[in-house]
C-alpha positions as CSV (number, residue, x, y, z in Angstrom):
1,X,50.6,-9.5,-3.9
2,X,49.0,-6.4,-2.5
3,X,46.2,-7.7,-0.2
4,X,44.1,-5.1,1.6
5,X,42.9,-7.6,4.2
6,X,44.3,-7.2,7.7
7,X,46.1,-10.0,9.5
8,X,44.8,-10.7,13.0
9,X,47.1,-10.4,15.9
10,X,48.0,-13.4,18.0
11,X,45.5,-12.6,20.7
12,X,42.7,-12.3,18.2
13,X,43.7,-15.5,16.4
14,X,43.7,-17.4,19.7
15,X,40.2,-16.1,20.6
16,X,38.9,-17.3,17.2
17,X,40.1,-20.9,17.6
18,X,37.6,-23.5,18.7
19,X,40.0,-24.9,21.2
20,X,40.7,-23.8,24.7
21,X,44.3,-22.5,24.7
22,X,46.3,-22.1,27.9
23,X,50.1,-21.3,28.1
24,X,52.1,-21.4,31.3
25,X,55.7,-20.5,32.1
26,X,58.3,-22.7,33.8
27,X,56.7,-22.0,37.1
28,X,53.2,-23.0,35.8
29,X,52.0,-19.4,36.0
30,X,49.3,-18.7,33.3
31,X,50.5,-16.4,30.5
32,X,47.7,-17.2,27.9
33,X,44.0,-17.9,28.7
34,X,41.8,-17.5,25.6
35,X,38.0,-17.0,25.5
36,X,37.3,-20.6,24.8
37,X,39.3,-21.5,28.0
38,X,37.2,-19.0,29.9
39,X,34.0,-20.4,28.5
40,X,35.0,-24.0,29.2
41,X,36.0,-23.4,32.8
42,X,33.8,-20.5,33.7
43,X,37.0,-18.6,34.8
44,X,37.7,-15.2,33.2
45,X,41.2,-14.5,31.8
46,X,41.7,-11.7,34.3
47,X,41.3,-14.1,37.2
48,X,43.7,-16.7,35.6
49,X,46.6,-14.7,34.1
50,X,49.6,-14.6,36.4
51,X,48.2,-17.2,38.7
52,X,49.4,-20.8,39.1
53,X,47.5,-23.1,36.8
54,X,46.9,-25.5,39.7
55,X,45.4,-22.7,41.8
56,X,43.2,-21.6,38.9
57,X,42.0,-25.2,38.3
58,X,41.8,-26.0,42.0
59,X,43.7,-29.2,41.3
60,X,47.3,-30.1,42.1
61,X,49.5,-32.9,40.8
62,X,49.8,-34.1,44.4
63,X,46.1,-34.8,44.9
64,X,44.7,-35.1,41.4
65,X,45.7,-37.9,39.0
66,X,44.8,-35.9,35.8
67,X,46.8,-32.9,37.0
68,X,49.7,-35.2,37.8
69,X,49.5,-36.7,34.3
70,X,49.7,-33.2,32.7
71,X,52.8,-32.3,34.8
72,X,54.5,-35.6,34.0
73,X,53.9,-35.1,30.2
74,X,55.3,-31.6,30.5
75,X,58.4,-32.7,32.3
76,X,59.1,-35.2,29.5
77,X,59.7,-32.2,27.2
78,X,57.9,-33.6,24.2
79,X,54.5,-33.3,22.6
80,X,51.8,-35.4,24.2
81,X,48.1,-36.1,24.0
82,X,46.0,-36.8,27.1
83,X,42.4,-37.3,28.0
84,X,41.6,-35.6,31.4
85,X,38.8,-34.5,33.6
86,X,39.3,-31.1,35.3
87,X,37.3,-29.7,38.2
88,X,34.4,-27.5,37.2
89,X,34.3,-28.8,33.6
90,X,31.4,-31.2,32.9
91,X,33.0,-32.9,29.9
92,X,36.2,-35.0,29.6
93,X,38.7,-33.1,27.6
94,X,41.2,-34.0,24.8
95,X,44.4,-32.3,25.8
96,X,47.4,-31.7,23.5
97,X,50.6,-30.5,25.2
98,X,53.4,-28.6,23.3
99,X,56.6,-27.8,25.1
100,X,57.8,-24.2,24.6
101,X,61.2,-22.5,25.3
102,X,59.7,-21.2,28.5
103,X,56.9,-23.4,29.7
104,X,54.2,-25.3,27.8
105,X,51.0,-24.6,25.8
106,X,47.9,-26.7,26.2
107,X,45.1,-27.1,23.7
108,X,41.8,-28.6,25.0
109,X,38.5,-29.5,23.6
110,X,35.6,-31.8,24.8
111,X,36.0,-35.5,24.0
112,X,33.6,-36.5,21.2
113,X,30.8,-38.8,22.4
114,X,30.4,-42.1,20.6
115,X,27.6,-40.8,18.5
116,X,29.3,-37.5,17.6
117,X,30.2,-38.9,14.2
118,X,26.4,-39.1,13.5
119,X,26.1,-35.4,14.5
120,X,29.0,-34.6,12.2
121,X,27.1,-36.2,9.3
122,X,24.1,-34.2,10.3
123,X,26.1,-31.0,9.6
124,X,25.7,-31.7,5.9
125,X,22.0,-31.9,6.3
126,X,21.9,-28.7,8.3
127,X,24.0,-26.9,5.8
128,X,21.3,-27.5,3.2
129,X,18.6,-25.9,5.4
130,X,17.5,-22.3,5.1
131,X,17.3,-22.0,8.9
132,X,20.2,-21.1,11.0
133,X,21.2,-23.4,13.9
134,X,23.3,-22.7,17.0
135,X,24.1,-25.4,19.6
136,X,25.4,-24.0,22.9
137,X,26.8,-26.1,25.7
138,X,26.0,-25.7,29.3
139,X,28.5,-22.9,29.5
140,X,26.8,-21.1,26.6
141,X,29.8,-21.7,24.3
142,X,29.0,-22.4,20.6
143,X,29.7,-26.0,19.9
144,X,28.0,-26.0,16.5
145,X,27.0,-23.1,14.2
146,X,25.3,-22.9,10.9
147,X,24.3,-19.3,10.4
148,X,23.4,-18.0,6.9
149,X,26.1,-15.7,5.5
150,X,28.5,-16.5,8.4
151,X,31.1,-19.2,8.3
152,X,31.1,-21.6,11.2
153,X,34.7,-20.9,12.1
154,X,33.7,-17.4,13.1
155,X,31.3,-18.6,15.8
156,X,32.2,-22.1,17.0
157,X,34.3,-22.2,20.2
158,X,33.3,-18.7,21.4
159,X,30.7,-17.8,24.0
160,X,27.2,-16.7,23.0
161,X,27.8,-13.0,23.8
162,X,30.8,-12.8,21.4
163,X,29.1,-15.0,18.8
164,X,26.0,-12.8,18.7
165,X,28.0,-9.6,18.8
166,X,29.5,-10.7,15.5
167,X,26.2,-11.1,13.7
168,X,23.5,-9.1,15.4
169,X,22.8,-5.5,16.3
170,X,24.2,-4.7,19.8
171,X,20.9,-4.4,21.5
172,X,19.6,-7.6,19.9
173,X,22.8,-9.5,20.9
174,X,22.1,-8.6,24.5
175,X,18.5,-9.7,24.2
176,X,19.6,-13.0,22.7
177,X,22.2,-13.6,25.5
178,X,19.6,-13.0,28.2
179,X,17.1,-15.3,26.4
180,X,19.5,-18.2,26.2
181,X,20.6,-17.8,29.8
182,X,17.0,-17.8,30.9
183,X,16.3,-20.9,28.9
184,X,19.4,-22.6,30.2
185,X,18.6,-21.7,33.8
186,X,14.9,-22.6,33.5
187,X,13.7,-19.1,34.3
188,X,11.9,-18.4,31.1
189,X,9.0,-15.9,31.5
190,X,5.8,-17.9,30.7
191,X,4.5,-15.0,28.7
192,X,7.3,-15.3,26.2
193,X,7.7,-19.1,26.1
194,X,7.2,-21.0,22.9
195,X,5.7,-24.5,22.6
196,X,7.6,-27.4,23.6
197,X,7.6,-29.7,26.7
198,X,8.2,-33.3,25.6
199,X,10.5,-35.9,24.5
200,X,11.7,-36.7,21.0
201,X,12.8,-40.3,20.2
202,X,16.3,-40.0,18.7
203,X,17.1,-43.7,18.4
204,X,19.5,-45.0,21.1
205,X,19.6,-41.6,22.7
206,X,16.8,-39.5,24.1
207,X,16.6,-35.8,23.7
208,X,14.6,-33.9,26.3
209,X,13.3,-30.5,25.2
210,X,12.4,-27.9,27.7
211,X,10.3,-24.7,27.5
212,X,11.7,-22.2,25.1
213,X,11.6,-18.6,24.0
214,X,10.9,-16.9,20.7
215,X,12.4,-13.6,19.7
216,X,13.2,-11.7,16.5
217,X,16.7,-10.2,16.1
218,X,18.2,-7.8,13.7
219,X,21.3,-9.3,12.0
220,X,23.9,-7.2,10.1
221,X,25.5,-9.1,7.2
222,X,27.3,-8.2,4.0
223,X,24.0,-8.1,2.2
224,X,22.5,-5.5,4.6
225,X,20.1,-5.8,7.5
226,X,18.2,-9.0,7.9
227,X,15.6,-10.0,10.5
228,X,15.8,-13.5,12.0
229,X,13.1,-15.2,14.1
230,X,14.9,-17.3,16.7
231,X,13.3,-20.2,18.6
232,X,15.5,-21.0,21.7
233,X,15.0,-24.2,23.7
234,X,16.9,-26.2,26.3
235,X,17.9,-29.7,25.3
236,X,19.3,-32.6,27.4
237,X,21.4,-35.0,25.3
238,X,23.0,-38.0,26.9
239,X,22.8,-36.4,30.3
240,X,24.4,-33.1,29.2
241,X,22.5,-29.8,28.9
242,X,22.5,-27.7,25.7
243,X,20.7,-24.7,24.4
244,X,19.4,-25.0,20.8
245,X,18.7,-21.9,18.9
246,X,17.0,-22.3,15.5
247,X,16.7,-19.1,13.4
248,X,14.5,-18.5,10.4
249,X,15.1,-15.5,8.1
250,X,11.9,-13.4,8.2
251,X,13.3,-10.4,6.5
252,X,10.8,-10.5,3.6
253,X,7.9,-11.1,5.9
254,X,9.0,-8.3,8.3
255,X,9.5,-5.8,5.5
256,X,6.1,-6.8,4.0
257,X,4.4,-6.3,7.3
258,X,6.0,-2.9,7.8
259,X,5.1,-1.8,4.3
260,X,1.5,-3.1,4.8
261,X,1.2,-1.1,8.0
262,X,2.5,2.0,6.2
263,X,0.0,1.4,3.5
264,X,-2.8,1.2,6.1
265,X,-1.7,4.7,7.2
266,X,-1.6,5.8,3.6
267,X,-5.2,4.6,3.2
268,X,-6.2,7.0,6.0
269,X,-4.4,9.8,4.2
270,X,-6.1,9.0,0.9
271,X,-9.5,9.2,2.6
272,X,-8.9,12.8,3.7
273,X,-7.7,14.0,0.3
274,X,-10.0,16.6,-1.2
275,X,-10.3,15.5,-4.8
276,X,-9.3,12.9,-7.4
277,X,-6.1,14.7,-8.3
278,X,-4.9,14.9,-4.7
279,X,-5.7,11.2,-4.2
280,X,-3.8,10.2,-7.3
281,X,-0.8,12.3,-6.1
282,X,-0.7,10.6,-2.7
283,X,-1.1,7.2,-4.2
284,X,1.9,7.5,-6.5
285,X,4.0,9.0,-3.7
286,X,3.1,6.0,-1.5
287,X,4.1,3.6,-4.3
288,X,7.5,5.2,-4.6
289,X,8.2,5.8,-0.9
290,X,6.6,2.7,0.8
291,X,6.7,-0.2,-1.6
292,X,9.7,1.0,-3.7
293,X,7.9,1.3,-7.0
294,X,9.4,4.5,-8.4
295,X,7.8,4.2,-11.9
296,X,4.1,4.5,-10.9
297,X,1.2,6.5,-12.3
298,X,-2.5,7.0,-12.0
299,X,-4.6,7.3,-15.2
300,X,-8.2,8.5,-14.6
301,X,-11.0,8.3,-17.1
302,X,-12.0,11.5,-18.9
303,X,-15.5,11.3,-20.3
304,X,-14.9,14.3,-22.7
305,X,-11.9,12.7,-24.2
306,X,-13.3,9.2,-23.8
307,X,-9.8,8.2,-22.7
308,X,-7.6,7.4,-19.7
309,X,-5.5,10.5,-19.1
310,X,-2.4,10.7,-16.9
311,X,-3.4,12.4,-13.6
312,X,-0.3,11.8,-11.4
313,X,3.0,10.1,-12.0
314,X,6.2,9.7,-9.9
315,X,9.2,11.8,-10.4
316,X,11.1,8.8,-11.8
317,X,8.4,8.2,-14.5
318,X,8.2,11.8,-15.4
319,X,12.0,12.0,-15.9
320,X,12.1,8.8,-18.1
321,X,9.4,9.9,-20.6
322,X,9.0,13.2,-22.4
323,X,5.2,12.9,-22.3
324,X,2.9,10.5,-20.5
325,X,0.5,8.9,-23.0
326,X,-3.3,8.9,-22.8
327,X,-5.1,5.7,-23.7
328,X,-8.2,6.0,-25.8
329,X,-10.9,3.5,-26.1
330,X,-9.4,0.2,-27.1
331,X,-5.8,1.4,-26.9
332,X,-3.1,-0.5,-25.0
333,X,-3.0,-2.8,-22.0
334,X,-4.3,0.0,-19.7
335,X,-7.6,0.2,-21.5
336,X,-7.9,-3.6,-21.5
337,X,-7.6,-3.6,-17.7
338,X,-9.9,-0.6,-17.3
339,X,-12.6,-2.2,-19.5
340,X,-12.3,-5.7,-18.0
341,X,-11.9,-4.6,-14.4
342,X,-9.3,-7.4,-13.9
343,X,-5.8,-6.9,-12.4
344,X,-3.0,-7.9,-14.8
345,X,0.6,-8.7,-14.2
346,X,3.0,-8.6,-17.2
347,X,6.4,-10.1,-16.5
348,X,7.5,-9.6,-20.1
349,X,5.8,-6.5,-21.7
350,X,7.8,-7.1,-24.9
351,X,5.9,-10.3,-25.5
352,X,2.6,-8.3,-25.6
353,X,3.6,-6.1,-28.6
354,X,0.4,-6.9,-30.5
355,X,-1.6,-5.5,-27.6
356,X,0.5,-2.3,-27.1
357,X,-0.5,1.1,-28.3
358,X,3.1,2.0,-29.1
359,X,6.7,0.7,-28.8
360,X,8.0,0.7,-25.2
361,X,11.2,0.2,-23.2
362,X,9.2,-1.2,-20.3
363,X,10.2,-4.7,-19.3
364,X,7.5,-5.6,-16.8
365,X,4.3,-3.9,-15.6
366,X,1.5,-4.2,-13.1
367,X,-1.9,-2.7,-13.9
368,X,-4.7,-2.5,-11.4
369,X,-8.2,-1.2,-12.2
370,X,-9.7,1.6,-10.1
371,X,-13.3,0.7,-10.8
372,X,-15.0,3.3,-13.0
373,X,-12.3,5.9,-12.1
374,X,-9.4,4.6,-14.1
375,X,-6.2,2.5,-13.5
376,X,-3.0,2.6,-11.5
377,X,0.2,1.2,-13.2
378,X,3.7,0.5,-12.0
379,X,6.5,-0.5,-14.3
380,X,10.2,-1.5,-14.4
381,X,12.7,-1.5,-17.2
382,X,13.7,-5.2,-16.6
383,X,11.4,-8.2,-17.1
384,X,9.9,-10.1,-14.1
385,X,10.8,-7.3,-11.7
386,X,8.0,-7.8,-9.2
387,X,7.7,-10.7,-6.8
388,X,4.5,-12.0,-5.3
389,X,4.8,-9.9,-2.1
390,X,5.3,-6.7,-4.1
391,X,2.2,-7.6,-6.2
392,X,0.1,-8.0,-3.1
393,X,1.3,-4.7,-1.7
394,X,0.5,-3.0,-5.0
395,X,-2.9,-4.4,-5.1
396,X,-3.5,-3.3,-1.6
397,X,-2.5,0.2,-2.6
398,X,-4.8,0.1,-5.6
399,X,-7.8,-1.1,-3.5
400,X,-7.2,1.8,-1.1
401,X,-6.9,4.3,-3.9
402,X,-10.2,3.0,-5.5
403,X,-12.0,3.3,-2.2
404,X,-10.7,6.9,-1.7
405,X,-11.8,7.9,-5.3
406,X,-15.2,6.4,-4.8
407,X,-15.5,8.2,-1.4
408,X,-14.4,11.5,-3.0
409,X,-16.9,11.1,-5.9
410,X,-19.7,10.3,-3.5
411,X,-18.9,13.4,-1.4
412,X,-18.8,15.6,-4.5
413,X,-22.2,14.3,-5.5
414,X,-23.6,14.8,-2.0
415,X,-22.3,18.4,-2.1
416,X,-24.0,19.0,-5.4
417,X,-27.2,17.5,-4.0
418,X,-27.0,19.6,-0.9
419,X,-26.5,22.7,-3.0
420,X,-29.5,21.7,-5.1
421,X,-31.6,21.1,-2.0
422,X,-30.6,24.4,-0.7
423,X,-31.7,26.1,-3.9
424,X,-35.0,24.2,-3.8
425,X,-35.6,25.2,-0.2
426,X,-35.0,28.8,-1.2
427,X,-37.6,28.4,-3.9
428,X,-40.1,26.8,-1.6
429,X,-39.5,29.5,1.0
430,X,-39.9,32.4,-1.4
431,X,-41.3,31.6,-4.8
432,X,-44.0,29.3,-3.7
433,X,-44.8,31.2,-0.5
434,X,-45.6,34.4,-2.4
435,X,-48.3,33.0,-4.7
436,X,-49.6,30.9,-1.7
437,X,-49.9,34.2,0.3
438,X,-51.7,35.8,-2.7
439,X,-54.1,32.8,-3.0
440,X,-54.8,32.9,0.8
441,X,-55.5,36.7,0.7
442,X,-57.8,36.6,-2.3
443,X,-59.6,33.5,-0.9
444,X,-60.4,35.5,2.2
445,X,-61.7,38.4,0.0
446,X,-63.8,35.9,-2.1
447,X,-65.4,34.4,1.0
448,X,-66.4,37.8,2.2
449,X,-67.5,39.4,-1.1
450,X,-68.2,36.5,-3.4
451,X,-66.3,38.4,-6.1
452,X,-65.5,36.2,-9.1
453,X,-62.4,38.2,-9.8
454,X,-61.0,37.3,-6.4
455,X,-61.6,33.6,-7.2
456,X,-59.8,34.1,-10.5
457,X,-56.8,35.6,-8.6
458,X,-56.8,32.5,-6.4
459,X,-57.0,30.2,-9.4
460,X,-54.1,32.0,-11.0
461,X,-51.9,31.8,-7.9
462,X,-52.6,28.1,-7.6
463,X,-51.7,27.6,-11.3
464,X,-48.4,29.3,-10.6
465,X,-47.7,27.1,-7.6
466,X,-48.5,24.0,-9.8
467,X,-46.1,25.2,-12.5
468,X,-43.4,25.8,-9.9
469,X,-43.8,22.3,-8.5
470,X,-43.8,20.7,-11.9
471,X,-40.6,22.6,-13.0
472,X,-38.9,21.9,-9.7
473,X,-39.5,18.2,-10.2
474,X,-38.3,18.4,-13.8
475,X,-35.2,20.2,-12.6
476,X,-34.6,17.6,-9.9
477,X,-34.8,14.8,-12.5
478,X,-32.4,16.7,-14.8
479,X,-29.9,17.1,-12.0
480,X,-30.2,13.5,-10.9
481,X,-27.9,10.6,-11.8
482,X,-30.5,8.2,-13.2
483,X,-30.5,8.6,-16.9
484,X,-31.0,5.7,-19.4
485,X,-29.4,6.8,-22.7
486,X,-30.0,5.6,-26.2
487,X,-29.2,6.9,-29.7
488,X,-31.7,9.7,-30.5
489,X,-32.8,11.4,-33.7
490,X,-32.3,15.0,-32.4
491,X,-34.5,16.5,-35.1
492,X,-37.3,14.1,-34.4
493,X,-37.3,14.9,-30.7
494,X,-37.3,18.6,-31.5
495,X,-40.5,18.2,-33.6
496,X,-42.2,15.9,-31.1
497,X,-41.6,18.4,-28.3
498,X,-43.2,21.2,-30.3
499,X,-46.5,19.2,-30.3
500,X,-46.6,19.3,-26.4
501,X,-46.5,23.1,-26.0
502,X,-49.3,25.7,-26.6
503,X,-47.7,27.2,-29.7
504,X,-50.7,29.2,-31.0
505,X,-49.8,30.7,-34.4
506,X,-46.0,30.3,-33.8
507,X,-43.9,28.4,-36.4
508,X,-41.2,25.7,-35.9
509,X,-38.5,25.2,-38.5
510,X,-36.2,22.2,-38.1
511,X,-33.2,22.4,-40.5
512,X,-31.5,19.4,-42.0
513,X,-28.1,18.1,-40.9
514,X,-28.7,17.9,-37.1
515,X,-26.5,15.2,-35.7
516,X,-28.0,12.3,-33.7
517,X,-27.4,12.4,-29.9
518,X,-26.8,9.8,-27.3
519,X,-29.2,10.6,-24.5
520,X,-32.4,10.3,-22.6
521,X,-35.5,11.1,-24.8
522,X,-37.6,12.3,-21.9
523,X,-35.0,14.8,-20.7
524,X,-34.1,16.0,-24.2
525,X,-37.8,16.6,-24.8
526,X,-37.9,18.8,-21.6
527,X,-35.0,20.8,-23.0
528,X,-36.8,21.6,-26.2
529,X,-40.1,22.3,-24.5
530,X,-38.6,24.8,-22.1
531,X,-36.6,26.5,-24.9
532,X,-39.8,26.8,-26.9
533,X,-41.8,28.2,-24.0
534,X,-39.1,30.8,-23.4
535,X,-39.4,31.9,-27.1
536,X,-43.2,32.0,-26.9
537,X,-43.2,33.9,-23.6
538,X,-40.8,36.6,-25.0
539,X,-41.5,36.5,-28.7
540,X,-45.3,36.1,-28.7
541,X,-47.7,33.7,-30.3
542,X,-46.5,34.5,-33.9
543,X,-42.8,33.9,-33.2
544,X,-40.8,31.7,-35.5
545,X,-38.5,29.2,-33.8
546,X,-35.7,27.5,-35.7
547,X,-33.7,24.4,-34.7
548,X,-30.6,23.7,-36.7
549,X,-27.1,22.2,-36.6
550,X,-23.8,23.9,-35.5
551,X,-20.6,23.4,-37.4
552,X,-18.3,21.2,-35.3
553,X,-21.2,19.4,-33.5
554,X,-24.3,20.3,-31.5
555,X,-27.4,22.3,-32.3
556,X,-29.2,25.6,-31.7
557,X,-32.7,26.8,-30.9
558,X,-33.3,30.4,-32.2
559,X,-36.2,32.7,-32.5
560,X,-37.0,36.1,-34.1
561,X,-38.2,37.7,-30.9
562,X,-36.6,40.6,-29.0
563,X,-33.5,38.6,-28.0
564,X,-31.6,38.5,-24.7
565,X,-29.8,41.7,-23.6
566,X,-26.0,41.1,-23.3
567,X,-25.9,42.2,-19.7
568,X,-28.1,39.4,-18.4
569,X,-26.8,36.5,-20.6
570,X,-24.6,35.2,-17.8
571,X,-27.6,35.0,-15.5
572,X,-30.4,33.5,-17.6
573,X,-29.5,29.9,-16.7
574,X,-29.5,30.5,-13.0
575,X,-32.2,29.0,-10.8
576,X,-35.0,31.4,-10.2
577,X,-33.8,34.1,-12.6
578,X,-36.7,35.7,-14.7
579,X,-37.5,39.0,-16.3
580,X,-41.3,38.2,-16.3
581,X,-43.4,38.7,-13.3
582,X,-45.4,35.6,-14.2
583,X,-42.3,33.5,-14.9
584,X,-41.0,30.8,-12.6
585,X,-37.3,31.4,-13.3
586,X,-36.7,27.6,-13.8
587,X,-37.4,27.0,-17.5
588,X,-33.9,27.9,-18.7
589,X,-32.3,26.4,-15.6
590,X,-33.9,23.1,-16.7
591,X,-32.5,23.6,-20.2
592,X,-29.0,24.1,-18.9
593,X,-29.2,21.1,-16.5
594,X,-30.5,18.7,-19.2
595,X,-27.8,19.9,-21.6
596,X,-25.1,19.4,-18.9
597,X,-26.4,15.9,-18.2
598,X,-25.9,15.1,-21.9
599,X,-22.4,16.5,-22.1
600,X,-23.4,19.8,-23.8
601,X,-22.6,23.3,-22.9
602,X,-25.5,25.8,-23.1
603,X,-24.9,29.4,-24.1
604,X,-26.9,32.3,-25.4
605,X,-25.9,34.6,-28.3
606,X,-27.6,36.9,-30.8
607,X,-29.7,35.2,-33.4
608,X,-29.5,35.9,-37.1
609,X,-32.9,37.6,-37.1
610,X,-32.1,39.7,-34.0
611,X,-33.8,37.3,-31.6
612,X,-32.3,34.9,-29.0
613,X,-30.2,32.0,-30.1
614,X,-29.4,29.2,-27.6
615,X,-26.5,27.0,-28.6
616,X,-25.7,23.5,-27.3
617,X,-22.2,22.3,-28.1
618,X,-20.2,19.4,-26.8
619,X,-18.1,20.1,-23.7
């Protein structure tokens, strides 16, 4: 059989055994001294090899009964088993002696205590635990080991440095060695100690537990890197000192905490993104890179389409699907979550076929609402792909994304308001100041001369100021957010608005077929009033004004006046623009603002009768 596994050499094999192994030649000079022997006696192999065994042990057959028994058994030339006590070793030893061609080999291990059989039975219990357990003797040699993913034979019988070197990262192995030595020697730093002074009743034997130390180590095992939280304590059992290390796998918790910290950093990045698209891009990137969700996308609500439209998706999602779907009103699981505002976890998307907008290869899916902005979704091809920790991380990302979108929307609105206030301040500084100056000047003249014409000029200037104030307020309301909408009969509103303007001998024609509109009746009335006044100001008191439908949706307001020259049609809706010295320049600005608030685009074209035609069509 061709086996690729290597066979350990004799030295390696000796170091892996749980027994102390010592070989001597015919002159009792040490030829083999394994790690367990070094750990048991506290004497390194370098100090023992080549020296007389009796010198190394500081015991000679002439003055030590146990040393004499070992020599007598060796001289007999046959296998023997002895129980001995050697200088420097706290426990009595079971010693097995094997004659060799040149010398003898000794195998030694501590004599089991009377209750060791109870501890042996406890191994079965410890094997069933998720925690790792290491029991180290006073020499810091592993007497008992149950470490997840590592067989006990790999660790028992070796000193702590070697044991940890086999399972932990080098730097962490050294930290662990220092920790257990500090615990054994009673030099634990108080700032790092865990809980624990006290006594635990263990039946006929008492176990004294000393202060301990807690530390987290990085373990390398066949399944990859794992993080283990160790609690190290000193224990006295039947008069002997031990160090007990209990390790709990905290890999999932550690990775969760790291990802959560990374998401907190992402939240800061999201809050400096300039707009909704940039926020969506950063959110899906974080989902893929930080919480390992490579099939993630953000769908934002588009009022024009009345649908959730894909705004940003991960590269993996983009490569799997030719086209990312939009979800119209009432379509699919995404719209359900958006409308309800509730997070949903689907471990088996296939079981939701009746609620899907189309067939899908997706096995599981998480969908989180983003408030009024939209939803964020992550998917996997296999069912039940997300555990509870991943769900928590995804929801944290969704919450950060929603907060960033709300912040960006608020900033956009503030910028628009600031621009509006700046325009208003310009008007106050210029358009109102001019008639105010006129009124002040003519008032001085009137006081000096009593001329009625001067008073008329003052009255006219004040009227103009009043009109400016009224139209500024109307414009502010049109640009504002507060708007209660209801289904409106557009034609009826058009007729009603005509009754509120001074139309003289002008004529209004309202054609049939104008579609109803969802909107605010007061604001829509302002639109028609200002459009009518514009026609009356430019077309005269005999002008004919027509309101009618537009193919494809919307309506128009046309007149048979002089029309709007093509070169100024792009400017007529700007705040303050007017071709009439008596005009305020805000009438058509109000018309455009009200139209925009109702989802309509305002534009001016040539009318059928040569006059102006203002069209209002859906965006």
